[in-house]
C-alpha positions in Angstrom: -39.7 -13.6 21.4 -35.8 -13.2 22.3 -33.9 -10.2 22.4 -30.8 -11.6 20.7 -30.6 -11.0 17.1 -29.6 -14.1 15.1 -26.1 -14.1 13.3 -26.0 -15.0 9.7 -22.9 -15.1 7.7 -20.8 -14.0 10.5 -17.3 -13.1 8.7 -14.5 -11.2 10.1 -14.5 -7.3 10.2 -11.1 -7.3 7.6 -13.3 -9.6 5.4 -16.2 -7.1 5.4 -14.1 -3.9 4.8 -12.1 -5.3 1.8 -15.9 -6.3 0.1 -17.1 -2.7 0.7 -13.9 -1.7 -1.2 -14.4 -3.9 -3.9 -18.3 -2.9 -4.3 -17.9 0.6 -4.1 -14.9 0.3 -6.9 -12.6 2.5 -4.5 -9.9 -0.2 -4.5 -7.2 1.6 -7.0 -7.7 4.5 -4.4 -7.6 2.9 -1.4 -4.6 1.0 -2.8 -2.5 3.8 -3.2 -2.9 5.0 0.2 -2.0 1.9 1.5 1.3 1.6 -0.6 2.2 5.4 0.2 1.9 4.4 3.8 3.9 2.1 3.5 6.1 3.7 1.6 6.9 6.3 4.5 7.6 3.2 6.7 9.6 1.2 5.0 11.9 4.2 3.6 11.6 6.5 6.6 11.8 9.0 3.8 8.1 10.2 4.7 9.0 13.8 5.7 11.5 14.6 2.6 8.7 13.1 0.2 6.9 15.9 -1.8 5.1 13.7 -4.3 3.7 10.3 -4.5 2.3 8.8 -7.7 1.6 5.5 -8.1 0.2 3.7 -12.1 1.0 0.4 -13.4 2.5 -0.9 -11.0 5.4 2.2 -10.8 5.9 4.2 -7.7 6.9 7.7 -8.2 8.4 9.3 -5.6 9.5 12.9 -5.6 11.8 14.0 -2.8 12.9 17.6 -1.4 16.6 16.7 -0.4 19.0 15.4 -3.4 21.4 13.6 -0.9 18.2 11.4 0.5 17.0 10.4 -3.2 20.8 9.7 -4.0 20.6 7.7 -1.0 17.7 5.7 -1.8 18.2 5.5 -5.3 21.3 2.9 -4.6 19.0 1.0 -2.2 16.0 0.8 -4.9 15.9 -3.3 -4.8 15.7 -3.5 -1.1 13.3 -1.0 -0.5 11.1 -2.3 -3.4 11.5 -6.1 -1.4 10.8 -4.2 1.5 8.0 -2.3 0.7 6.4 -5.7 -1.2 6.5 -7.4 2.0 4.7 -4.5 4.3 2.3 -4.9 1.6 1.8 -8.5 1.9 1.5 -8.1 5.3 -1.1 -5.4 5.2 -4.7 -7.4 5.7 -6.5 -4.4 4.2 -4.4 -4.0 1.2 -6.5 -5.6 -2.1 -3.8 -6.8 -4.2 -3.1 -10.2 -6.3 -1.3 -13.0 -4.6 0.8 -14.1 -7.7 2.6 -10.8 -8.0 4.2 -8.0 -5.7 2.2 -4.5 -6.1 4.7 -2.7 -6.8 6.8 -3.7 -10.1 9.2 -0.7 -10.3 10.6 2.3 -8.0 11.2 5.7 -9.7 12.8 8.3 -7.6 13.4 12.1 -8.4 
């Protein structure tokens, strides 16, 4: 008898994690956390972000500084493109391939 375990349906770990998230019906919450992490890295305004909320393709961000809010408001289109590009490159983000996950960025 061999001490080795036979491999059945070997899959990459990323695929197994995605499957577990989808089966556990946690994809909405998981995606929100991935979007919030992408916002922090793309905008650089993570330390100034008070609240984050994502629903129906709209990302609502509340900032503690009106100056930073004003500066980021002028760059909404660029930030939106960078945010969606970052999420496309994220292997653990579970989104549709046809459309970017964040359709609108609302800064307060």
